Backbone as CSV, one residue per row, in Angstrom:
resi,resn,N_x,N_y,N_z,CA_x,CA_y,CA_z,C_x,C_y,C_z
1,MET,-59.764,-46.864,57.736,-59.124,-47.042,56.450,-59.946,-47.977,55.562
2,ARG,-60.428,-49.080,56.143,-61.227,-50.048,55.388,-62.497,-49.404,54.840
3,GLU,-63.119,-48.492,55.644,-64.330,-47.817,55.203,-64.043,-46.926,54.000
4,ARG,-62.891,-46.245,53.989,-62.534,-45.389,52.852,-62.295,-46.213,51.595
5,ILE,-61.644,-47.355,51.759,-61.408,-48.231,50.614,-62.739,-48.712,50.052
6,SER,-63.668,-49.073,50.944,-64.987,-49.530,50.519,-65.710,-48.435,49.739
7,LEU,-65.672,-47.195,50.241,-66.328,-46.091,49.546,-65.673,-45.859,48.196
8,VAL,-64.349,-45.879,48.145,-63.646,-45.675,46.877,-64.052,-46.749,45.874
9,MET,-64.135,-47.999,46.318,-64.533,-49.084,45.419,-65.963,-48.883,44.908
10,LYS,-66.878,-48.463,45.782,-68.264,-48.230,45.372,-68.349,-47.080,44.376
11,LEU,-67.583,-46.019,44.627,-67.605,-44.886,43.717,-66.974,-45.245,42.374
12,LEU,-65.892,-46.022,42.393,-65.286,-46.475,41.142,-66.270,-47.313,40.338
13,LYS,-66.992,-48.194,41.025,-68.001,-49.014,40.356,-69.061,-48.127,39.718
14,TRP,-69.464,-47.075,40.435,-70.472,-46.159,39.914,-69.958,-45.448,38.676
15,PHE,-68.733,-44.915,38.719,-68.187,-44.183,37.575,-67.883,-45.097,36.396
16,GLN,-67.657,-46.384,36.641,-67.320,-47.319,35.578,-68.530,-48.106,35.082
17,ARG,-69.735,-47.652,35.441,-70.937,-48.380,35.044,-71.035,-48.442,33.511
18,PRO,-71.649,-49.467,32.986,-71.777,-49.603,31.530,-72.519,-48.427,30.913
19,LYS,-72.179,-48.103,29.683,-72.779,-46.960,28.995,-74.270,-47.132,28.766
20,GLU,-74.762,-48.360,28.625,-76.189,-48.581,28.368,-76.966,-48.856,29.650
21,HIS,-76.437,-48.381,30.737,-77.002,-48.558,32.063,-78.372,-47.879,32.169
22,VAL,-79.354,-48.589,32.712,-80.683,-48.021,32.910,-80.778,-47.503,34.340
23,LEU,-81.238,-46.286,34.481,-81.401,-45.656,35.780,-82.876,-45.531,36.107
24,ILE,-83.172,-45.488,37.381,-84.517,-45.121,37.813,-84.449,-43.624,38.098
25,CYS,-85.323,-42.883,37.474,-85.358,-41.427,37.633,-86.736,-41.018,38.125
26,GLY,-86.844,-39.773,38.539,-88.131,-39.285,38.994,-88.271,-37.793,38.834
27,ARG,-89.517,-37.384,38.778,-89.885,-35.974,38.761,-90.968,-35.780,39.824
28,ALA,-90.927,-34.623,40.448,-91.954,-34.296,41.443,-92.494,-32.909,41.150
29,GLU,-93.814,-32.775,41.207,-94.438,-31.476,40.979,-93.948,-30.500,42.038
30,GLY,-93.498,-29.329,41.598,-93.011,-28.313,42.522,-91.515,-28.371,42.769
31,ILE,-90.831,-29.348,42.175,-89.378,-29.479,42.337,-88.756,-29.479,40.948
32,SER,-87.783,-28.606,40.741,-87.171,-28.479,39.419,-86.121,-29.556,39.147
33,GLN,-85.591,-30.160,40.181,-84.543,-31.163,40.004,-85.102,-32.529,39.621
34,THR,-84.335,-33.250,38.813,-84.624,-34.635,38.496,-83.981,-35.501,39.573
35,LEU,-84.616,-36.587,39.912,-84.079,-37.549,40.865,-83.481,-38.716,40.093
36,ARG,-82.296,-39.187,40.501,-81.673,-40.371,39.897,-81.284,-41.347,40.998
37,LEU,-81.758,-42.578,40.867,-81.382,-43.655,41.779,-80.470,-44.599,41.006
38,GLU,-79.242,-44.725,41.437,-78.291,-45.607,40.777,-78.665,-47.072,41.026
39,SER,-78.314,-47.915,40.090,-78.640,-49.342,40.195,-78.005,-49.983,41.424
40,THR,-76.838,-49.496,41.849,-76.199,-50.055,43.045,-77.043,-49.809,44.293
41,VAL,-77.750,-48.679,44.321,-78.647,-48.374,45.443,-79.815,-49.353,45.433
42,LEU,-80.409,-49.532,44.256,-81.546,-50.446,44.141,-81.141,-51.874,44.475
43,GLU,-79.981,-52.303,44.010,-79.501,-53.648,44.333,-79.363,-53.828,45.836
44,HIS,-78.869,-52.803,46.512,-78.677,-52.882,47.969,-80.008,-52.987,48.707
45,VAL,-80.946,-52.116,48.392,-82.207,-52.099,49.145,-83.096,-53.289,48.805
46,GLU,-83.009,-53.780,47.562,-83.844,-54.908,47.152,-83.485,-56.194,47.886
47,LYS,-82.279,-56.298,48.402,-81.873,-57.485,49.175,-82.717,-57.645,50.439
48,SER,-83.321,-56.563,50.901,-84.078,-56.577,52.153,-85.585,-56.616,51.957
49,ARG,-86.048,-56.780,50.724,-87.498,-56.839,50.482,-88.148,-57.866,51.399
50,GLN,-89.333,-57.568,51.865,-90.074,-58.454,52.762,-90.915,-59.421,51.932
51,LEU,-90.316,-60.502,51.503,-90.965,-61.405,50.549,-91.680,-62.592,51.184
52,ASN,-91.498,-62.824,52.478,-92.237,-63.915,53.117,-92.882,-63.424,54.408
53,ALA,-93.708,-64.263,55.003,-94.498,-63.882,56.176,-93.662,-63.607,57.418
54,HIS,-92.405,-64.019,57.417,-91.550,-63.830,58.591,-90.539,-62.704,58.415
55,SER,-90.526,-62.056,57.245,-89.579,-60.970,56.984,-89.902,-59.753,57.834
56,THR,-88.859,-59.149,58.377,-89.035,-57.913,59.136,-88.599,-56.724,58.279
57,GLU,-89.062,-55.533,58.654,-88.640,-54.338,57.943,-87.136,-54.147,58.133
58,ALA,-86.520,-53.553,57.138,-85.103,-53.221,57.175,-84.959,-51.822,56.602
59,GLY,-83.825,-51.200,56.837,-83.635,-49.861,56.306,-82.246,-49.337,56.533
60,GLY,-82.097,-48.063,56.264,-80.806,-47.409,56.417,-80.854,-45.997,55.862
61,GLN,-79.696,-45.521,55.429,-79.563,-44.148,54.988,-79.230,-44.075,53.497
62,LEU,-79.534,-42.910,52.905,-79.279,-42.640,51.492,-78.270,-41.503,51.375
63,PHE,-77.317,-41.650,50.437,-76.265,-40.660,50.248,-76.089,-40.349,48.774
64,GLY,-75.629,-39.152,48.491,-75.389,-38.811,47.100,-74.956,-37.390,46.901
65,TYR,-75.324,-36.864,45.733,-74.908,-35.542,45.293,-76.125,-34.726,44.891
66,ILE,-75.972,-33.419,44.988,-77.042,-32.507,44.603,-76.429,-31.381,43.775
67,ASN,-77.090,-31.058,42.663,-76.740,-29.844,41.945,-78.037,-29.162,41.526
68,LYS,-77.928,-28.117,40.760,-79.094,-27.309,40.410,-80.167,-28.100,39.665
69,SER,-79.746,-29.090,38.870,-80.714,-29.810,38.038,-81.002,-31.239,38.489
70,GLU,-80.225,-31.753,39.454,-80.345,-33.180,39.739,-80.001,-33.529,41.188
71,ILE,-80.721,-34.521,41.694,-80.391,-35.171,42.964,-80.007,-36.601,42.601
72,GLN,-78.783,-37.001,42.907,-78.302,-38.348,42.595,-78.134,-39.137,43.886
73,ILE,-78.842,-40.242,43.982,-78.649,-41.153,45.110,-77.701,-42.242,44.617
74,VAL,-76.488,-42.258,45.172,-75.461,-43.176,44.690,-75.095,-44.264,45.693
75,LEU,-75.576,-44.147,46.938,-75.191,-45.109,47.973,-76.308,-45.264,48.996
76,ALA,-76.579,-46.502,49.374,-77.500,-46.805,50.475,-76.746,-47.652,51.487
77,THR,-76.945,-47.359,52.769,-76.306,-48.132,53.837,-77.378,-48.815,54.668
78,GLY,-76.938,-49.646,55.614,-77.859,-50.363,56.468,-78.379,-51.607,55.765
79,PRO,-79.121,-52.415,56.458,-79.462,-52.317,57.876,-78.252,-52.627,58.766
80,TYR,-78.406,-52.292,60.044,-77.344,-52.471,61.030,-77.744,-53.556,62.024
81,LYS,-76.752,-54.183,62.617,-76.999,-55.304,63.541,-77.905,-54.927,64.709
82,ARG,-77.791,-53.711,65.204,-78.540,-53.330,66.403,-79.788,-52.498,66.095
83,ASP,-80.286,-52.555,64.859,-81.540,-51.885,64.501,-82.704,-52.513,65.262
84,GLN,-83.769,-51.753,65.406,-85.023,-52.285,65.947,-85.891,-52.640,64.746
85,ARG,-86.259,-53.924,64.657,-86.975,-54.390,63.471,-88.137,-55.287,63.853
86,GLY,-89.246,-55.093,63.156,-90.409,-55.951,63.294,-91.097,-56.059,61.943
87,ARG,-92.164,-56.800,61.893,-92.893,-56.976,60.631,-93.376,-55.642,60.072
88,TYR,-93.795,-54.731,60.970,-94.372,-53.463,60.521,-93.701,-52.243,61.154
89,TYR,-92.454,-52.369,61.547,-91.726,-51.189,62.043,-90.229,-51.374,61.840
90,TYR,-89.556,-50.237,61.767,-88.110,-50.227,61.621,-87.563,-48.943,62.228
91,ARG,-86.472,-49.063,62.927,-85.749,-47.904,63.451,-84.264,-48.216,63.387
92,SER,-83.516,-47.368,62.662,-82.069,-47.543,62.567,-81.420,-47.390,63.931
93,HIS,-80.357,-48.144,64.149,-79.549,-47.950,65.337,-78.898,-46.577,65.196
94,GLU,-79.249,-45.676,66.096,-78.890,-44.263,65.969,-77.381,-44.038,65.863
95,THR,-76.594,-44.712,66.679,-75.144,-44.523,66.673,-74.533,-45.028,65.365
96,SER,-74.987,-46.176,64.890,-74.471,-46.721,63.631,-74.815,-45.807,62.459
97,ALA,-76.045,-45.325,62.432,-76.475,-44.432,61.351,-75.681,-43.127,61.376
98,GLN,-75.494,-42.558,62.559,-74.761,-41.298,62.668,-73.300,-41.471,62.247
99,LYS,-72.722,-42.600,62.573,-71.334,-42.881,62.170,-71.228,-42.914,60.641
100,GLU,-72.194,-43.553,59.977,-72.194,-43.604,58.513,-72.351,-42.201,57.921
101,ILE,-73.236,-41.408,58.495,-73.455,-40.043,58.007,-72.167,-39.231,58.117
102,GLU,-71.500,-39.322,59.246,-70.250,-38.579,59.435,-69.153,-39.067,58.495
103,ASN,-69.012,-40.379,58.361,-67.960,-40.934,57.496,-68.159,-40.544,56.037
104,TYR,-69.372,-40.695,55.522,-69.605,-40.393,54.117,-69.603,-38.892,53.845
105,SER,-69.949,-38.102,54.847,-69.864,-36.646,54.712,-68.411,-36.229,54.498
106,LYS,-67.500,-36.844,55.232,-66.069,-36.552,55.068,-65.583,-36.908,53.669
107,GLU,-66.259,-37.845,53.031,-65.881,-38.281,51.680,-66.588,-37.467,50.596
108,GLY,-67.388,-36.472,51.008,-68.017,-35.587,50.041,-69.431,-35.958,49.630
109,LEU,-70.008,-36.973,50.269,-71.385,-37.358,49.964,-72.343,-36.679,50.940
110,PHE,-73.469,-36.225,50.420,-74.502,-35.649,51.263,-75.380,-36.765,51.822
111,TYR,-75.776,-36.619,53.077,-76.829,-37.456,53.650,-78.135,-36.924,53.069
112,LEU,-78.838,-37.781,52.304,-80.042,-37.342,51.601,-81.337,-37.813,52.242
113,GLY,-81.263,-38.836,53.099,-82.493,-39.311,53.715,-82.416,-40.752,54.147
114,GLU,-83.580,-41.375,54.218,-83.739,-42.712,54.784,-84.435,-43.641,53.793
115,TRP,-84.183,-44.938,53.943,-84.930,-45.947,53.191,-85.354,-47.030,54.166
116,HIS,-86.454,-47.685,53.848,-86.873,-48.869,54.599,-87.855,-49.670,53.746
117,THR,-88.163,-50.866,54.203,-89.057,-51.759,53.469,-90.453,-51.757,54.089
118,HIS,-91.410,-52.181,53.283,-92.783,-52.421,53.748,-93.220,-53.796,53.245
119,ALA,-94.070,-54.434,54.021,-94.615,-55.747,53.652,-95.886,-55.567,52.822
120,GLU,-95.760,-54.813,51.739,-96.874,-54.602,50.818,-96.285,-54.463,49.419
121,ASP,-97.064,-54.822,48.427,-96.569,-54.758,47.054,-96.265,-53.330,46.618
122,PHE,-97.208,-52.429,46.867,-97.105,-51.052,46.398,-97.133,-50.129,47.621
123,PRO,-95.968,-49.783,48.143,-95.900,-49.076,49.428,-96.322,-47.619,49.358
124,THR,-96.796,-47.142,50.482,-97.082,-45.724,50.697,-96.556,-45.370,52.087
125,ALA,-96.398,-44.102,52.338,-95.911,-43.657,53.643,-97.023,-43.749,54.676
126,SER,-96.724,-44.382,55.791,-97.685,-44.466,56.894,-97.577,-43.192,57.734
127,SER,-98.523,-43.003,58.623,-98.462,-41.830,59.509,-97.214,-41.887,60.390
128,SER,-96.781,-43.081,60.806,-95.553,-43.170,61.614,-94.316,-42.865,60.761
129,ASP,-94.345,-43.213,59.466,-93.242,-42.840,58.572,-93.141,-41.317,58.463
130,ILE,-94.278,-40.676,58.275,-94.318,-39.217,58.139,-93.853,-38.553,59.426
131,ASP,-94.328,-39.049,60.572,-93.893,-38.510,61.869,-92.388,-38.658,62.051
132,ALA,-91.849,-39.825,61.696,-90.411,-40.074,61.849,-89.590,-39.111,60.989
133,MET,-90.031,-38.877,59.754,-89.303,-37.969,58.872,-89.382,-36.526,59.378
134,ASN,-90.542,-36.116,59.868,-90.668,-34.764,60.409,-89.787,-34.573,61.640
135,LYS,-89.682,-35.595,62.492,-88.793,-35.521,63.661,-87.336,-35.428,63.230
136,LEU,-86.956,-36.208,62.214,-85.586,-36.122,61.699,-85.277,-34.713,61.206
137,LEU,-86.199,-34.133,60.464,-86.000,-32.772,59.959,-85.846,-31.762,61.093
138,MET,-86.664,-31.900,62.129,-86.647,-30.956,63.250,-85.378,-31.076,64.081
139,HIS,-84.855,-32.302,64.226,-83.768,-32.533,65.174,-82.414,-32.782,64.516
140,SER,-82.338,-32.659,63.207,-81.079,-32.932,62.512,-80.419,-31.652,62.042
141,LYS,-79.109,-31.689,62.019,-78.314,-30.607,61.454,-77.968,-31.054,60.036
142,LEU,-78.592,-30.429,59.025,-78.486,-30.898,57.648,-77.770,-29.891,56.756
143,ASN,-77.165,-30.409,55.703,-76.571,-29.576,54.653,-77.498,-29.455,53.449
144,VAL,-78.700,-29.999,53.561,-79.695,-29.956,52.490,-80.993,-29.404,53.083
145,ASN,-81.923,-28.982,52.219,-83.138,-28.343,52.742,-84.330,-29.285,52.842
146,GLY,-84.101,-30.565,52.737,-85.161,-31.551,52.878,-84.552,-32.935,52.951
147,LEU,-85.369,-33.914,53.276,-84.910,-35.305,53.357,-85.777,-36.199,52.482
148,LEU,-85.123,-37.132,51.824,-85.832,-38.119,51.014,-86.200,-39.329,51.856
149,MET,-87.319,-39.946,51.527,-87.693,-41.217,52.126,-88.031,-42.172,50.982
150,LEU,-87.304,-43.271,50.933,-87.539,-44.333,49.956,-88.126,-45.523,50.694
151,ILE,-89.285,-45.980,50.239,-89.896,-47.182,50.808,-89.897,-48.240,49.714
152,VAL,-89.394,-49.418,50.051,-89.260,-50.515,49.105,-90.336,-51.550,49.409
153,GLY,-91.229,-51.745,48.455,-92.281,-52.741,48.598,-91.858,-54.068,47.998
154,ARG,-92.820,-54.991,47.887,-92.512,-56.327,47.359,-92.484,-56.378,45.833
155,SER,-93.226,-55.528,45.174,-93.282,-55.546,43.714,-91.958,-55.088,43.121
156,THR,-91.552,-55.736,42.029,-90.320,-55.346,41.350,-90.572,-54.288,40.274
157,SER,-91.819,-53.890,40.080,-92.126,-52.821,39.131,-91.785,-51.472,39.776
158,LEU,-91.836,-50.415,38.994,-91.579,-49.081,39.546,-92.576,-48.723,40.642
159,SER,-93.788,-49.284,40.579,-94.793,-49.039,41.619,-94.429,-49.691,42.945
160,GLY,-93.402,-50.527,42.940,-92.917,-51.152,44.165,-92.013,-50.248,44.981
161,TYR,-91.823,-49.013,44.506,-91.011,-48.019,45.219,-91.855,-46.779,45.481
162,TYR,-91.740,-46.261,46.677,-92.353,-44.985,47.029,-91.199,-44.082,47.430
163,ILE,-91.111,-42.921,46.834,-90.070,-41.981,47.254,-90.651,-40.585,47.315
164,SER,-90.354,-39.902,48.408,-90.852,-38.554,48.596,-89.790,-37.698,49.265
165,LEU,-89.966,-36.393,49.124,-89.095,-35.411,49.748,-89.887,-34.698,50.820
166,PHE,-89.348,-34.659,52.020,-89.956,-33.942,53.138,-89.198,-32.630,53.289
167,ASN,-89.947,-31.514,53.212,-89.306,-30.211,53.212,-90.236,-29.211,53.885
168,GLY,-89.910,-28.829,55.097,-90.651,-27.774,55.788,-92.154,-27.951,55.840
169,GLY,-92.623,-29.133,56.160,-94.050,-29.385,56.254,-94.693,-29.832,54.953
170,HIS,-93.956,-29.805,53.858,-94.467,-30.255,52.565,-93.901,-31.636,52.252
171,ILE,-94.711,-32.440,51.584,-94.267,-33.755,51.118,-94.443,-33.767,49.603
172,TYR,-93.336,-33.972,48.894,-93.346,-34.028,47.435,-93.093,-35.463,47.011
173,ARG,-94.049,-36.055,46.331,-93.914,-37.447,45.875,-93.292,-37.477,44.481
174,TRP,-92.313,-38.332,44.302,-91.632,-38.479,43.023,-92.347,-39.513,42.166
175,GLU,-92.602,-39.176,40.921,-93.122,-40.119,39.933,-91.909,-40.712,39.238
176,LEU,-91.785,-42.022,39.259,-90.587,-42.687,38.767,-90.730,-43.156,37.324
177,TYR,-89.611,-43.202,36.625,-89.548,-43.726,35.263,-88.147,-44.270,35.023
178,LYS,-88.008,-45.112,34.015,-86.699,-45.655,33.651,-86.114,-44.818,32.535
179,GLU,-84.796,-44.657,32.588,-84.106,-43.890,31.563,-82.804,-44.597,31.205
180,ASN,-82.487,-44.663,29.923,-81.190,-45.205,29.542,-80.217,-44.052,29.336
181,HIS,-79.012,-44.368,28.975,-77.987,-43.333,28.864,-78.236,-42.340,27.736
182,PHE,-79.120,-42.660,26.804,-79.450,-41.721,25.738,-80.542,-40.739,26.169
183,GLY,-81.130,-40.952,27.372,-82.185,-40.071,27.867,-83.564,-40.428,27.373
184,ASN,-83.743,-41.624,26.837,-85.066,-42.058,26.357,-85.859,-42.669,27.491
185,ASN,-87.094,-42.310,27.616,-87.955,-42.905,28.641,-88.527,-44.216,28.135
186,HIS,-88.782,-45.137,29.031,-89.395,-46.433,28.693,-90.740,-46.555,29.362
């Protein structure tokens, strides 16, 4: 019951966001949909940035909505108490992550992918990141045809985020931009 109340509160906050709210959006070559990352997602993942020499990687799951023209990431979960974390590696606690996926699926949100941090200003996907995403695609029962991976670096600029879509052996990198409610790019 508490989890449902929490989701309802997060969704209410999302729907009641200010009209002049700035979103992080993206476009990827070969994908017709626009990507939208809600500010609540960014606020959540930015809390785990690796800003000092002792910070370990953190991560979790991404949830949202999909339609013909847009992929909306409206919720990020994790990290979890029993995650495996080090300076240069992260693995979600499988049972905790699966519980979140099942709970939010019942509430109508799609599991869209994974997020984690890197101890670098401008992150890129490592070979182990790519391997992990390909394994998830192979071994997961999904309602979507690909998975997103968001990597959060130390920089607070748009270059401090790496986001890509893994789909059947292809990796599509999203180019990010800021957009206000009038649709103007900055």
